[in-house]
Steps between C-alpha positions, in 0.01 A plus 500: 500500500624851418377857538628811323474841663525829312714775653467403868546794737597521867342819629693519829866396528791581729831497315703663780843642420859418407587129498151394612353683199740322267403161646121532512400730213597251224285235670192716442607621156551141385125425527319836502455764231492775759454585864436783742821570689470620859687815617564424870878496477756658730464793437153482343451578131328836545669733251517498123878466520473192724231357273718531189795348681299204627333447163844474343607245761186289443546515123861390538400209725233382253700564182431244229143428610179633347404661829344841570565638850203712604660735750347668803587793722485484879214723617589835658378859480557555126435826318300501178816583309675193643204281412483633145870430452473150642181386325659380172741279697272329755196277517394654830599615847519257791365609839634331812367584846812593697661191651242254364749275320860467378675835446182703545610731782480800265137421418184700565392567857170679434309410181272804489800733527595383150166581336660767283737239354214256436310781325794573271545129426130476414528802272805355322360144494792352693391178676536459876629166631445441871643272768179492699570435867451696820717456810230312689493134602684309228202290387275808478729746322367451148137490610548827691665661197194435287348824630802687363438343159138607519604855588742519208260344249213730596706817526690442176260305276719531188819388676591146397578318825661159535468322832825308509529136611156475658454219753145529639135461407455859618722633221287315246200694630678829426577378150129459431408845632709723274565510126841663549645228726685186385724257690802277473511158663813296569536132416593414858189663646294273272648186655620559857343615826651614828500136608764424235721774645475436874267203549793265560863600508518854364582513128686830448489461121119533513504805729393812312310824537206507470512180701311196369148495642221255579383214276178686419700800378727281288200319355321826412806632317545172316137495392530854362815412308359175361179673394707762317384805690568774242676727749736245656846433357816318596743703706741253655654726765801273448727641768853358523718521808835330561468180698672650805223766514227235486632218717567716805330672794298793372491355150420724204153492345473369146428186296720438195291345223629656176650186337207270584200726442367368171545128582342556842202684350456247219477225760259699717267597214509149351406339832193724512401445138581857401814472288323689221463799735873537576567729202267765631642485852865523396465751216170616350355671807823692565524612137149639520536671840834666426440547123821319411655372181757255637766319298342224294614168645362150535585274791429128472456284807487123492374252754854384572619507864751756621683479830535840666871570564617544859612853421567755231825663599449592864119500479279207602180470294160404628465122530871435437557131422136425420381384161248679279322305224543780241812651341572787264632332185520783247500880487486690171516871430312623195652815356260731323602754237 
């Protein structure tokens, strides 16, 4: 059995910097036609100069692949002139609540204080991407943030808003309420719950933010993905950390899935009788929401087992050592004149 996907896209990736970038970026570019690259570096990518520099580094790391990096700026108090200058070079601006996740200390502390920036983004049609968590109890952070999404969607009805890596049934409710709201969903939040992370011995390689939730949340997300909700798209939140930052006290948050995403999803969708819906989840919905024309590629997967390597460089992937029944067997770029 085989399946061919057209121009698969990962709408939320962490490539990091320096040697980590050079290790992980080709693993995404090998299978995906494009991806949304996160800006939470040290220091954050929050100037046009930093954006150009990082774009060059990503392009160098993915050289030779038919891969389009869709770059983002780290949200701050931008002037209209800064936004106008940045617009041709970005897919959107990523808002992090201060301290909510990795390298987000420079994030926003009061959402309503940034209304003038949201208004300018709405006027210029620059999408807003949001890490949607409060600082409340860890299992309630996304649910509590849903009121912030509602505030933004109502106040700025023409602002295209993406709720990043949603993990709860509550976020799906917000999706239904507003025409200007879409969402990314990770592969790991479609398959794991908090029990997989800490139900037995703690598995640091499944610890992420937002944290995996309850079975009923996982099941609701999976149902939406399998039913091809038109406003839900793959955003892996593949987040590499060196093994010494994961297998340690105070381990870093992030699940590294980049090299196994398509085989994992093919297996998941096949087991639920929805393999014909995978194209929309991994590409078509994102193309429509972000109005993209990605590189034309085809990726063929075959029902041939792959064993997940123990590591890629110094990064341990999700489910290292396990076997998946699907493998990527061919990737072709189609050059248009």
